[in-house]
C-alpha atoms as a printed R data frame, in Angstrom:
    type eleno elety resid chain resno      x       y       z
1   ATOM     1    CA   MET     A     1 29.245 245.820  45.495
2   ATOM     2    CA   GLU     A     2 29.596 247.215  48.884
3   ATOM     3    CA   GLU     A     3 28.561 244.240  50.485
4   ATOM     4    CA   GLU     A     4 30.691 242.300  48.337
5   ATOM     5    CA   ASN     A     5 33.625 244.267  49.435
6   ATOM     6    CA   VAL     A     6 32.325 244.250  53.598
7   ATOM     7    CA   THR     A     7 32.048 240.389  53.202
8   ATOM     8    CA   SER     A     8 34.969 239.888  51.415
9   ATOM     9    CA   SER     A     9 37.507 241.912  53.203
10  ATOM    10    CA   PRO     A    10 37.231 240.087  56.748
11  ATOM    11    CA   SER     A    11 36.956 236.867  55.233
12  ATOM    12    CA   THR     A    12 40.155 237.553  53.893
13  ATOM    13    CA   PRO     A    13 42.789 237.253  56.961
14  ATOM    14    CA   VAL     A    14 40.631 234.014  57.774
15  ATOM    15    CA   HIS     A    15 41.297 232.891  54.558
16  ATOM    16    CA   ARG     A    16 44.980 233.469  55.266
17  ATOM    17    CA   LEU     A    17 44.922 231.751  58.448
18  ATOM    18    CA   ARG     A    18 43.846 228.781  57.490
19  ATOM    19    CA   HIS     A    19 46.649 229.098  54.616
20  ATOM    20    CA   ARG     A    20 48.928 229.323  57.192
21  ATOM    21    CA   ARG     A    21 47.413 226.183  59.825
22  ATOM    22    CA   ARG     A    22 47.390 224.330  56.541
23  ATOM    23    CA   SER     A    23 51.406 225.263  55.827
24  ATOM    24    CA   ASN     A    24 52.206 224.379  59.385
25  ATOM    25    CA   GLU     A    25 50.300 221.032  59.538
26  ATOM    26    CA   VAL     A    26 52.742 220.398  56.142
27  ATOM    27    CA   VAL     A    27 55.780 221.148  57.602
28  ATOM    28    CA   MET     A    28 54.857 219.394  61.272
29  ATOM    29    CA   ASP     A    29 53.714 216.253  58.987
30  ATOM    30    CA   GLY     A    30 56.763 216.708  56.733
31  ATOM    31    CA   ASP     A    31 59.073 216.356  60.130
32  ATOM    32    CA   ARG     A    32 57.916 213.259  61.120
33  ATOM    33    CA   VAL     A    33 58.012 211.851  57.791
34  ATOM    34    CA   ASN     A    34 62.096 213.043  57.652
35  ATOM    35    CA   ALA     A    35 62.288 212.404  61.709
36  ATOM    36    CA   SER     A    36 64.503 209.486  62.556
37  ATOM    37    CA   PRO     A    37 63.618 207.354  65.383
38  ATOM    38    CA   LEU     A    38 66.855 207.681  67.184
39  ATOM    39    CA   LEU     A    39 67.477 208.990  70.127
40  ATOM    40    CA   VAL     A    40 70.670 210.699  69.145
41  ATOM    41    CA   ASN     A    41 69.108 212.785  66.775
42  ATOM    42    CA   ASP     A    42 66.770 214.463  69.332
43  ATOM    43    CA   ARG     A    43 68.583 217.574  70.619
44  ATOM    44    CA   ASN     A    44 66.204 217.879  73.851
45  ATOM    45    CA   LYS     A    45 67.390 214.083  74.449
46  ATOM    46    CA   TYR     A    46 71.386 215.234  74.896
47  ATOM    47    CA   LYS     A    47 70.750 217.285  78.037
48  ATOM    48    CA   SER     A    48 69.104 214.127  79.668
49  ATOM    49    CA   PHE     A    49 72.176 212.785  78.429
50  ATOM    50    CA   MET     A    50 74.536 214.665  80.918
51  ATOM    51    CA   VAL     A    51 72.491 214.881  83.660
52  ATOM    52    CA   ARG     A    52 72.166 211.157  83.284
53  ATOM    53    CA   THR     A    53 75.753 211.049  82.657
54  ATOM    54    CA   TYR     A    54 76.964 212.677  85.860
55  ATOM    55    CA   SER     A    55 74.656 211.238  87.983
56  ATOM    56    CA   THR     A    56 76.145 208.167  87.029
57  ATOM    57    CA   LEU     A    57 79.139 208.865  87.331
58  ATOM    58    CA   TRP     A    58 78.826 210.411  91.236
59  ATOM    59    CA   MET     A    59 77.053 207.441  92.168
60  ATOM    60    CA   ILE     A    60 80.463 204.908  90.393
61  ATOM    61    CA   GLY     A    61 82.317 206.822  92.403
62  ATOM    62    CA   GLY     A    62 80.506 206.482  96.035
63  ATOM    63    CA   PHE     A    63 79.763 202.957  95.284
64  ATOM    64    CA   VAL     A    64 83.402 202.111  94.886
65  ATOM    65    CA   LEU     A    65 84.756 204.275  97.590
66  ATOM    66    CA   VAL     A    66 82.396 202.360  99.824
67  ATOM    67    CA   VAL     A    67 83.293 199.024  98.515
68  ATOM    68    CA   TYR     A    68 86.841 200.091  99.289
69  ATOM    69    CA   MET     A    69 86.139 200.754 103.002
70  ATOM    70    CA   GLY     A    70 85.038 196.821 103.316
71  ATOM    71    CA   HIS     A    71 82.278 194.546 104.693
72  ATOM    72    CA   LEU     A    72 80.462 196.524 107.037
73  ATOM    73    CA   TYR     A    73 80.142 200.017 105.377
74  ATOM    74    CA   ILE     A    74 78.823 197.844 102.514
75  ATOM    75    CA   THR     A    75 76.333 196.621 104.590
76  ATOM    76    CA   ALA     A    76 75.569 199.769 105.952
77  ATOM    77    CA   MET     A    77 75.167 201.163 102.281
78  ATOM    78    CA   VAL     A    78 72.843 197.944 101.534
79  ATOM    79    CA   VAL     A    79 71.019 199.556 104.937
80  ATOM    80    CA   VAL     A    80 70.023 203.267 103.771
81  ATOM    81    CA   ILE     A    81 69.424 202.425 100.472
82  ATOM    82    CA   GLN     A    82 66.449 200.375 101.988
83  ATOM    83    CA   ILE     A    83 65.054 202.600 104.320
84  ATOM    84    CA   PHE     A    84 65.041 205.267 101.074
85  ATOM    85    CA   MET     A    85 63.404 202.297  98.762
86  ATOM    86    CA   ALA     A    86 60.519 201.979 101.751
87  ATOM    87    CA   LYS     A    87 60.094 205.384 101.647
88  ATOM    88    CA   GLU     A    88 59.444 205.839  98.217
89  ATOM    89    CA   LEU     A    89 57.018 203.011  98.235
90  ATOM    90    CA   PHE     A    90 55.116 203.806 101.056
91  ATOM    91    CA   ASN     A    91 54.435 207.569  99.462
92  ATOM    92    CA   LEU     A    92 52.610 205.489  96.697
93  ATOM    93    CA   LEU     A    93 49.245 204.904  98.706
94  ATOM    94    CA   ARG     A    94 49.555 207.969 100.723
95  ATOM    95    CA   LYS     A    95 46.454 210.221 100.602
96  ATOM    96    CA   ALA     A    96 46.930 213.567 102.606
97  ATOM    97    CA   PRO     A    97 43.466 213.468 103.854
98  ATOM    98    CA   GLU     A    98 42.890 210.131 105.188
99  ATOM    99    CA   ASP     A    99 46.820 210.813 107.082
100 ATOM   100    CA   LYS     A   100 45.234 213.158 108.617
101 ATOM   101    CA   CYS     A   101 42.571 211.414 110.200
102 ATOM   102    CA   LEU     A   102 45.306 208.964 111.162
103 ATOM   103    CA   PRO     A   103 48.330 210.436 112.503
104 ATOM   104    CA   TRP     A   104 50.366 207.337 113.702
105 ATOM   105    CA   ILE     A   105 49.851 205.256 110.556
106 ATOM   106    CA   LYS     A   106 52.791 206.495 109.165
107 ATOM   107    CA   GLN     A   107 54.823 205.551 112.680
108 ATOM   108    CA   LEU     A   108 52.872 202.503 112.405
109 ATOM   109    CA   ASN     A   109 54.740 201.647 108.601
110 ATOM   110    CA   TRP     A   110 58.302 202.171 110.093
111 ATOM   111    CA   HIS     A   111 57.690 200.229 113.285
112 ATOM   112    CA   PHE     A   112 56.702 197.015 111.077
113 ATOM   113    CA   PHE     A   113 60.045 198.001 108.710
114 ATOM   114    CA   PHE     A   114 62.553 197.942 111.411
115 ATOM   115    CA   THR     A   115 61.217 194.980 113.285
116 ATOM   116    CA   ALA     A   116 61.724 193.406 109.908
117 ATOM   117    CA   MET     A   117 64.753 194.816 109.695
118 ATOM   118    CA   LEU     A   118 66.256 193.305 112.718
119 ATOM   119    CA   PHE     A   119 64.787 190.241 112.174
120 ATOM   120    CA   VAL     A   120 66.215 190.045 108.767
121 ATOM   121    CA   TYR     A   121 70.054 191.424 110.186
122 ATOM   122    CA   GLY     A   122 69.779 189.585 113.757
123 ATOM   123    CA   ARG     A   123 69.628 186.223 111.623
124 ATOM   124    CA   ILE     A   124 72.445 186.815 109.289
125 ATOM   125    CA   LEU     A   125 74.638 188.761 111.601
126 ATOM   126    CA   SER     A   126 73.999 187.432 114.907
127 ATOM   127    CA   GLN     A   127 77.310 184.835 114.346
128 ATOM   128    CA   ARG     A   128 79.331 187.382 113.030
129 ATOM   129    CA   LEU     A   129 78.195 189.939 116.141
130 ATOM   130    CA   ALA     A   130 79.516 186.804 118.623
131 ATOM   131    CA   ASN     A   131 82.664 186.482 117.154
132 ATOM   132    CA   THR     A   132 83.093 189.690 116.853
133 ATOM   133    CA   MET     A   133 83.253 190.203 120.796
134 ATOM   134    CA   THR     A   134 86.112 188.289 122.951
135 ATOM   135    CA   ALA     A   135 84.803 185.890 126.404
136 ATOM   136    CA   ASP     A   136 86.320 188.388 128.872
137 ATOM   137    CA   GLN     A   137 83.724 191.474 127.337
138 ATOM   138    CA   PHE     A   138 80.539 192.254 129.501
139 ATOM   139    CA   PHE     A   139 79.042 192.785 125.748
140 ATOM   140    CA   TYR     A   140 79.669 188.966 124.929
141 ATOM   141    CA   ARG     A   141 77.168 187.897 127.711
142 ATOM   142    CA   LEU     A   142 75.156 190.680 126.444
143 ATOM   143    CA   VAL     A   143 75.145 190.061 122.924
144 ATOM   144    CA   THR     A   144 74.936 186.150 123.268
145 ATOM   145    CA   GLY     A   145 71.676 186.349 125.179
146 ATOM   146    CA   LEU     A   146 70.292 188.822 122.887
147 ATOM   147    CA   ILE     A   147 70.822 185.552 120.920
148 ATOM   148    CA   LYS     A   148 69.518 183.493 122.092
149 ATOM   149    CA   TYR     A   149 65.908 185.648 122.375
150 ATOM   150    CA   HIS     A   150 66.066 186.875 119.054
151 ATOM   151    CA   MET     A   151 63.719 185.699 117.175
152 ATOM   152    CA   ALA     A   152 60.992 186.166 120.602
153 ATOM   153    CA   ILE     A   153 61.697 189.824 120.950
154 ATOM   154    CA   CYS     A   154 60.851 190.282 116.748
155 ATOM   155    CA   TYR     A   155 57.751 188.629 117.187
156 ATOM   156    CA   LEU     A   156 57.043 190.798 120.752
157 ATOM   157    CA   LEU     A   157 57.413 194.234 118.797
158 ATOM   158    CA   TYR     A   158 55.218 192.200 115.730
159 ATOM   159    CA   ILE     A   159 53.126 191.894 118.178
160 ATOM   160    CA   ILE     A   160 52.988 195.056 119.518
161 ATOM   161    CA   GLY     A   161 52.728 196.477 115.739
162 ATOM   162    CA   PHE     A   162 49.508 194.168 114.959
163 ATOM   163    CA   MET     A   163 47.756 195.536 118.116
164 ATOM   164    CA   TRP     A   164 48.565 198.931 117.984
165 ATOM   165    CA   PHE     A   165 46.931 198.252 114.445
166 ATOM   166    CA   ILE     A   166 43.542 196.928 115.300
167 ATOM   167    CA   LEU     A   167 43.478 199.068 118.304
168 ATOM   168    CA   THR     A   168 43.644 202.648 115.698
169 ATOM   169    CA   LEU     A   169 41.067 201.459 113.806
170 ATOM   170    CA   LYS     A   170 38.546 204.226 112.807
171 ATOM   171    CA   LYS     A   171 35.063 203.930 111.135
172 ATOM   172    CA   LYS     A   172 35.147 204.646 107.372
173 ATOM   173    CA   MET     A   173 38.623 204.017 107.222
174 ATOM   174    CA   TYR     A   174 38.832 200.335 107.196
175 ATOM   175    CA   LYS     A   175 39.921 199.896 103.115
176 ATOM   176    CA   TYR     A   176 42.264 202.608 103.671
177 ATOM   177    CA   GLN     A   177 43.837 201.321 106.479
178 ATOM   178    CA   PHE     A   178 43.983 197.355 105.898
179 ATOM   179    CA   GLY     A   179 44.923 198.772 102.528
180 ATOM   180    CA   GLN     A   180 48.138 200.727 104.343
181 ATOM   181    CA   TYR     A   181 48.750 197.068 106.254
182 ATOM   182    CA   ALA     A   182 48.654 194.905 103.393
183 ATOM   183    CA   TRP     A   183 51.058 197.519 101.103
184 ATOM   184    CA   THR     A   184 53.425 197.626 103.945
185 ATOM   185    CA   HIS     A   185 53.867 194.397 104.629
186 ATOM   186    CA   MET     A   186 54.850 193.512 100.696
187 ATOM   187    CA   ILE     A   187 56.706 196.453 100.756
188 ATOM   188    CA   LEU     A   188 58.259 194.548 103.646
189 ATOM   189    CA   ILE     A   189 58.802 190.747 101.530
190 ATOM   190    CA   VAL     A   190 60.105 193.223  98.463
191 ATOM   191    CA   VAL     A   191 62.685 194.830 100.097
192 ATOM   192    CA   PHE     A   192 63.907 192.236 102.616
193 ATOM   193    CA   THR     A   193 63.349 189.589 101.366
194 ATOM   194    CA   GLN     A   194 65.789 190.714  98.272
195 ATOM   195    CA   SER     A   195 68.351 192.840 100.247
196 ATOM   196    CA   SER     A   196 69.080 190.194 102.836
197 ATOM   197    CA   PHE     A   197 70.782 187.588 100.372
198 ATOM   198    CA   THR     A   198 72.517 191.044  99.352
199 ATOM   199    CA   VAL     A   199 73.898 191.277 102.617
200 ATOM   200    CA   ALA     A   200 74.215 187.436 102.731
201 ATOM   201    CA   ASN     A   201 76.710 187.694  99.651
202 ATOM   202    CA   ILE     A   202 78.585 190.179 100.883
203 ATOM   203    CA   PHE     A   203 80.080 188.550 103.866
204 ATOM   204    CA   GLU     A   204 80.565 185.208 101.819
205 ATOM   205    CA   GLY     A   205 83.087 187.566  99.828
206 ATOM   206    CA   ILE     A   206 82.802 191.116  98.626
207 ATOM   207    CA   PHE     A   207 83.600 189.611  95.309
208 ATOM   208    CA   TRP     A   208 80.099 187.649  95.434
209 ATOM   209    CA   PHE     A   209 78.467 191.111  95.673
210 ATOM   210    CA   LEU     A   210 80.717 192.961  93.929
211 ATOM   211    CA   LEU     A   211 80.609 191.299  90.485
212 ATOM   212    CA   PRO     A   212 77.255 190.917  90.527
213 ATOM   213    CA   ALA     A   213 76.375 194.328  91.126
214 ATOM   214    CA   SER     A   214 79.026 195.795  88.558
215 ATOM   215    CA   LEU     A   215 77.205 193.646  86.022
216 ATOM   216    CA   ILE     A   216 73.750 194.831  86.468
217 ATOM   217    CA   ILE     A   217 75.612 198.738  86.004
218 ATOM   218    CA   ILE     A   218 77.438 197.606  83.556
219 ATOM   219    CA   ASN     A   219 74.096 196.344  81.530
220 ATOM   220    CA   ASP     A   220 72.346 199.328  82.250
221 ATOM   221    CA   ILE     A   221 75.038 201.693  81.037
222 ATOM   222    CA   PHE     A   222 75.671 200.120  77.853
223 ATOM   223    CA   ALA     A   223 71.993 199.318  77.051
224 ATOM   224    CA   TYR     A   224 71.672 203.087  77.609
225 ATOM   225    CA   ILE     A   225 74.296 203.837  75.014
226 ATOM   226    CA   PHE     A   226 73.805 201.372  72.766
227 ATOM   227    CA   GLY     A   227 69.773 202.450  72.616
228 ATOM   228    CA   PHE     A   228 70.495 206.024  72.609
229 ATOM   229    CA   PHE     A   229 73.233 205.526  69.410
230 ATOM   230    CA   PHE     A   230 71.397 203.061  67.667
231 ATOM   231    CA   GLY     A   231 67.934 201.850  68.713
232 ATOM   232    CA   ARG     A   232 65.583 201.700  66.184
233 ATOM   233    CA   THR     A   233 63.384 198.698  67.572
234 ATOM   234    CA   PRO     A   234 60.991 198.743  70.150
235 ATOM   235    CA   LEU     A   235 61.605 195.717  72.887
236 ATOM   236    CA   ILE     A   236 58.693 195.767  75.037
237 ATOM   237    CA   LYS     A   237 55.282 198.161  75.344
238 ATOM   238    CA   LEU     A   238 56.121 198.233  79.037
239 ATOM   239    CA   SER     A   239 58.910 200.541  78.039
240 ATOM   240    CA   PRO     A   240 58.826 201.812  75.193
241 ATOM   241    CA   LYS     A   241 62.498 203.729  75.300
242 ATOM   242    CA   LYS     A   242 63.807 200.132  75.688
243 ATOM   243    CA   THR     A   243 64.878 198.830  72.313
244 ATOM   244    CA   TRP     A   244 66.426 195.132  70.672
245 ATOM   245    CA   GLU     A   245 69.632 197.228  69.882
246 ATOM   246    CA   GLY     A   246 70.334 198.179  72.994
247 ATOM   247    CA   PHE     A   247 68.956 194.683  74.759
248 ATOM   248    CA   ILE     A   248 71.321 193.030  72.293
249 ATOM   249    CA   GLY     A   249 74.173 195.142  72.437
250 ATOM   250    CA   ALA     A   250 74.045 195.642  76.402
251 ATOM   251    CA   SER     A   251 73.723 191.426  76.685
252 ATOM   252    CA   VAL     A   252 77.389 191.040  74.507
253 ATOM   253    CA   THR     A   253 79.405 193.497  76.528
254 ATOM   254    CA   THR     A   254 77.935 192.307  79.770
255 ATOM   255    CA   ILE     A   255 79.072 188.831  78.959
256 ATOM   256    CA   ILE     A   256 82.665 189.606  78.206
257 ATOM   257    CA   SER     A   257 82.784 192.367  80.663
258 ATOM   258    CA   ALA     A   258 81.803 189.306  83.529
259 ATOM   259    CA   PHE     A   259 84.443 187.014  82.234
260 ATOM   260    CA   VAL     A   260 87.517 190.087  82.276
261 ATOM   261    CA   LEU     A   261 85.985 191.686  85.792
262 ATOM   262    CA   ALA     A   262 85.894 187.884  87.339
263 ATOM   263    CA   ASN     A   263 89.666 187.744  86.004
264 ATOM   264    CA   ILE     A   264 90.419 191.167  87.910
265 ATOM   265    CA   LEU     A   265 88.391 190.669  91.064
266 ATOM   266    CA   GLY     A   266 89.607 186.811  91.985
267 ATOM   267    CA   ARG     A   267 93.457 188.142  92.269
268 ATOM   268    CA   TYR     A   268 92.536 190.346  95.468
269 ATOM   269    CA   PRO     A   269 92.009 188.267  98.650
270 ATOM   270    CA   TRP     A   270 90.495 191.191 100.460
271 ATOM   271    CA   LEU     A   271 87.340 190.821  98.126
272 ATOM   272    CA   THR     A   272 87.724 187.285  97.946
273 ATOM   273    CA   CYS     A   273 87.894 186.089 101.604
274 ATOM   274    CA   PRO     A   274 85.041 185.541 103.267
275 ATOM   275    CA   ARG     A   275 84.347 187.528 106.880
276 ATOM   276    CA   GLN     A   276 83.509 185.915 109.575
277 ATOM   277    CA   ASP     A   277 82.700 188.841 112.342
278 ATOM   278    CA   LEU     A   278 82.071 192.657 111.994
279 ATOM   279    CA   SER     A   279 85.786 193.807 112.335
280 ATOM   280    CA   THR     A   280 86.578 196.608 109.766
281 ATOM   281    CA   GLY     A   281 90.377 195.561 108.890
282 ATOM   282    CA   TRP     A   282 91.012 193.809 105.515
283 ATOM   283    CA   LEU     A   283 91.542 190.210 105.103
284 ATOM   284    CA   GLN     A   284 93.891 187.914 104.200
285 ATOM   285    CA   CYS     A   285 93.397 184.025 103.899
286 ATOM   286    CA   ASP     A   286 94.297 181.017 101.469
287 ATOM   287    CA   ALA     A   287 93.224 181.612  98.102
288 ATOM   288    CA   ASP     A   288 89.747 179.444  97.449
289 ATOM   289    CA   PRO     A   289 91.149 176.469  94.448
290 ATOM   290    CA   LEU     A   290 88.374 178.986  92.604
291 ATOM   291    CA   PHE     A   291 90.690 181.967  92.597
292 ATOM   292    CA   LYS     A   292 93.646 179.854  92.012
293 ATOM   293    CA   PRO     A   293 95.088 180.674  88.033
294 ATOM   294    CA   GLU     A   294 95.079 177.557  85.788
295 ATOM   295    CA   PRO     A   295 96.374 177.122  82.231
296 ATOM   296    CA   PHE     A   296 93.567 176.866  79.811
297 ATOM   297    CA   ALA     A   297 94.367 175.637  76.028
298 ATOM   298    CA   LEU     A   298 92.651 177.346  73.270
299 ATOM   299    CA   PRO     A   299 90.296 175.590  71.347
300 ATOM   300    CA   ALA     A   300 91.987 174.442  67.791
301 ATOM   301    CA   TRP     A   301 89.851 176.520  65.309
302 ATOM   302    CA   ILE     A   302 91.545 179.320  66.558
303 ATOM   303    CA   PRO     A   303 93.546 181.110  63.340
304 ATOM   304    CA   GLU     A   304 97.297 180.432  63.719
305 ATOM   305    CA   TRP     A   305 98.391 183.764  63.332
306 ATOM   306    CA   PHE     A   306 96.792 184.390  66.709
307 ATOM   307    CA   PRO     A   307 99.929 184.895  68.919
308 ATOM   308    CA   TRP     A   308 98.648 182.713  71.558
309 ATOM   309    CA   LYS     A   309 97.939 179.120  72.513
310 ATOM   310    CA   GLU     A   310 97.316 179.220  75.952
311 ATOM   311    CA   MET     A   311 95.642 181.454  78.358
312 ATOM   312    CA   THR     A   312 95.435 181.412  82.287
313 ATOM   313    CA   VAL     A   313 92.374 181.902  83.907
314 ATOM   314    CA   LEU     A   314 90.521 181.301  86.994
315 ATOM   315    CA   PRO     A   315 88.111 178.954  87.630
316 ATOM   316    CA   VAL     A   316 85.553 181.647  88.992
317 ATOM   317    CA   GLN     A   317 85.880 182.884  85.593
318 ATOM   318    CA   TRP     A   318 83.671 180.431  84.157
319 ATOM   319    CA   HIS     A   319 80.904 180.558  86.812
320 ATOM   320    CA   ALA     A   320 81.506 184.166  85.880
321 ATOM   321    CA   LEU     A   321 79.920 183.281  82.435
322 ATOM   322    CA   CYS     A   322 76.810 182.360  84.022
323 ATOM   323    CA   LEU     A   323 76.399 185.598  86.094
324 ATOM   324    CA   GLY     A   324 76.499 187.519  83.001
325 ATOM   325    CA   LEU     A   325 74.457 185.634  81.075
326 ATOM   326    CA   PHE     A   326 71.664 186.139  84.193
327 ATOM   327    CA   ALA     A   327 72.305 189.696  84.168
328 ATOM   328    CA   SER     A   328 72.059 190.615  80.293
329 ATOM   329    CA   ILE     A   329 69.020 188.225  79.781
330 ATOM   330    CA   ILE     A   330 66.745 187.852  82.986
331 ATOM   331    CA   ALA     A   331 67.833 190.440  85.703
332 ATOM   332    CA   PRO     A   332 66.389 192.984  82.992
333 ATOM   333    CA   PHE     A   333 62.713 191.935  83.768
334 ATOM   334    CA   GLY     A   334 63.073 193.796  87.377
335 ATOM   335    CA   GLY     A   335 63.139 196.675  85.283
336 ATOM   336    CA   PHE     A   336 60.163 195.469  82.868
337 ATOM   337    CA   PHE     A   337 58.445 194.233  86.405
338 ATOM   338    CA   ALA     A   338 58.946 197.750  87.823
339 ATOM   339    CA   SER     A   339 58.020 199.557  84.440
340 ATOM   340    CA   GLY     A   340 54.602 197.554  84.606
341 ATOM   341    CA   PHE     A   341 54.331 198.556  88.275
342 ATOM   342    CA   LYS     A   342 54.776 202.452  87.817
343 ATOM   343    CA   ARG     A   343 51.935 202.555  84.398
344 ATOM   344    CA   ALA     A   344 49.787 200.542  86.651
345 ATOM   345    CA   PHE     A   345 50.400 203.729  89.644
346 ATOM   346    CA   LYS     A   346 50.650 206.282  86.563
347 ATOM   347    CA   ILE     A   347 53.829 207.570  88.001
348 ATOM   348    CA   LYS     A   348 56.962 208.027  85.434
349 ATOM   349    CA   ASP     A   349 59.626 207.534  88.668
350 ATOM   350    CA   PHE     A   350 59.046 206.023  91.756
351 ATOM   351    CA   GLY     A   351 61.299 209.300  93.544
352 ATOM   352    CA   ASP     A   352 63.394 212.320  92.327
353 ATOM   353    CA   SER     A   353 66.429 211.644  94.562
354 ATOM   354    CA   ILE     A   354 68.891 210.511  91.985
355 ATOM   355    CA   PRO     A   355 69.061 213.631  88.880
356 ATOM   356    CA   GLY     A   356 68.293 211.725  85.834
357 ATOM   357    CA   HIS     A   357 67.160 208.160  86.879
358 ATOM   358    CA   GLY     A   358 64.878 208.779  89.034
359 ATOM   359    CA   GLY     A   359 64.162 207.006  92.540
360 ATOM   360    CA   ILE     A   360 66.607 205.084  94.478
361 ATOM   361    CA   THR     A   361 63.940 202.099  93.565
362 ATOM   362    CA   ASP     A   362 64.383 202.893  90.177
363 ATOM   363    CA   ARG     A   363 68.073 201.880  90.094
364 ATOM   364    CA   MET     A   364 67.577 198.544  92.345
365 ATOM   365    CA   ASP     A   365 64.468 196.599  90.758
366 ATOM   366    CA   CYS     A   366 67.024 194.723  88.473
367 ATOM   367    CA   GLN     A   367 69.738 194.675  91.324
368 ATOM   368    CA   MET     A   368 67.503 192.974  93.250
369 ATOM   369    CA   VAL     A   369 66.570 190.110  91.335
370 ATOM   370    CA   MET     A   370 70.691 189.628  90.520
371 ATOM   371    CA   ALA     A   371 71.224 189.403  94.145
372 ATOM   372    CA   VAL     A   372 68.897 186.691  94.556
373 ATOM   373    CA   PHE     A   373 69.914 184.904  91.786
374 ATOM   374    CA   ALA     A   374 73.783 185.405  92.648
375 ATOM   375    CA   TYR     A   375 73.130 183.939  96.152
376 ATOM   376    CA   ILE     A   376 71.122 180.874  95.259
377 ATOM   377    CA   TYR     A   377 73.985 180.136  92.402
378 ATOM   378    CA   LEU     A   378 76.792 180.465  94.894
379 ATOM   379    CA   GLN     A   379 75.007 178.099  97.778
380 ATOM   380    CA   SER     A   380 74.222 175.675  94.743
381 ATOM   381    CA   PHE     A   381 77.094 175.254  92.897
382 ATOM   382    CA   ILE     A   382 80.112 176.881  94.458
383 ATOM   383    CA   VAL     A   383 79.820 176.575  98.350
384 ATOM   384    CA   SER     A   384 80.141 173.036 100.011
385 ATOM   385    CA   GLN     A   385 77.564 172.218 101.938
386 ATOM   386    CA   SER     A   386 79.756 169.722 104.377
387 ATOM   387    CA   VAL     A   387 79.884 170.366 108.338
388 ATOM   388    CA   SER     A   388 83.283 172.703 109.233
389 ATOM   389    CA   VAL     A   389 85.261 173.354 111.674
390 ATOM   390    CA   ASP     A   390 84.344 177.109 111.453
391 ATOM   391    CA   LYS     A   391 80.443 176.259 111.236
392 ATOM   392    CA   ILE     A   392 80.950 173.967 114.771
393 ATOM   393    CA   LEU     A   393 82.943 176.964 116.427
394 ATOM   394    CA   ASP     A   394 80.248 179.562 115.225
395 ATOM   395    CA   GLN     A   395 77.638 177.371 116.650
396 ATOM   396    CA   VAL     A   396 79.257 177.004 120.001
397 ATOM   397    CA   LEU     A   397 80.121 180.119 120.403
398 ATOM   398    CA   THR     A   398 76.719 181.412 119.803
399 ATOM   399    CA   ASN     A   399 74.724 178.856 121.780
400 ATOM   400    CA   LEU     A   400 76.946 177.942 124.953
401 ATOM   401    CA   THR     A   401 77.903 180.389 127.759
402 ATOM   402    CA   PHE     A   402 81.076 180.052 128.449
403 ATOM   403    CA   GLU     A   403 81.053 177.667 131.405
404 ATOM   404    CA   GLU     A   404 79.357 175.274 128.920
405 ATOM   405    CA   GLN     A   405 82.331 176.074 126.246
406 ATOM   406    CA   GLN     A   406 85.090 174.986 129.113
407 ATOM   407    CA   ALA     A   407 83.000 171.621 130.098
408 ATOM   408    CA   LEU     A   408 83.036 171.022 126.140
409 ATOM   409    CA   PHE     A   409 87.124 171.877 126.000
410 ATOM   410    CA   VAL     A   410 87.786 169.828 128.823
411 ATOM   411    CA   LYS     A   411 85.350 167.105 127.381
412 ATOM   412    CA   LEU     A   412 86.786 167.448 124.122
413 ATOM   413    CA   GLY     A   413 90.534 166.622 125.650
414 ATOM   414    CA   GLN     A   414 89.948 163.831 127.709
415 ATOM   415    CA   MET     A   415 87.621 162.156 124.307
416 ATOM   416    CA   LEU     A   416 91.149 163.178 122.391
417 ATOM   417    CA   LYS     A   417 93.840 161.862 124.808
418 ATOM   418    CA   ASP     A   418 91.745 158.046 125.651
419 ATOM   419    CA   LYS     A   419 91.529 157.686 121.786
420 ATOM   420    CA   LEU     A   420 95.490 158.334 121.188
421 ATOM   421    CA   SER     A   421 96.533 156.393 124.400
């Protein structure tokens, strides 16, 4: 009897502990059964939602301020974003032990980065820089000389970096160093090839930068909102939080916003006029036919009780629908690509510089895809490819010396005089 009592007494608490564990498991299972897949029902998500909302408001406010300041400040913002993106991407393959043995590897990466920046922006902004300088200034001759030898200067800088890389190769570090070399060049292609289109859009008119960028922001915000409150059906395995409800809701909102925003933004000349120099003043120009209001008769199937039979639209609004369609359906694949990229490197975000959003690169993935499409669409379907007086003057001011320009002026005047006589 004593042995039975001894054996039974310690077994009692063990039995109770097992019973408690079993009861806890049942409760957890019950929670899973009754749990809703909606993110809105997850209380822990509200803190993240509020942090993300505050960060978004601050970013939108800063973005509007920079756009209001003009072309040059927007370009400066793009440059700063590029530097932060490059920093985040460079850090992905950093290894502290190897970097200690290679003290110059970071400087070499940035040497290639700024060489690429000089090459890309030199080609885009050279003519506008020359237009900013007047012929009676010393800087005009300096700038025209730099423009003339711009490609040679960039190539020389790249060769210096290439020789620097070869001379710093170390035994047992070859694989890491060549990996860094290849990774740096891939970053240059991703960052500069796409961002250069953004800068080109800015100087074609802030409208062509602001509208595509705004559509991506709208799509991102409403995809998050619709997914947060209504999301139930997973969209793609690469991004488990993305849902079909968020994707469809954001697509409809983005396309409608494209049509409305184009009408609002297209009525301000300082947004639609192209910039031919690097000055910071507001622009005034004759409105392009794309931005002149035209009457549009509503289709016959519109109900008779509808108060309007005709409305005024800008022709650019029909082009905006194409941009909205791309921003809502194709551009999100830039985000999916970034999600797969992060999974490959087993990281959650590219950085932590923006609370609730991750790094700069996390916000720019779709913007890069959209900027390329906007530029190609603009040059293919909107901008006239014919030779214009402005383009000829740009070539004359950029490629001819002051004496050659004077000689051209005299010869052109003589030719016109002979033609009229």
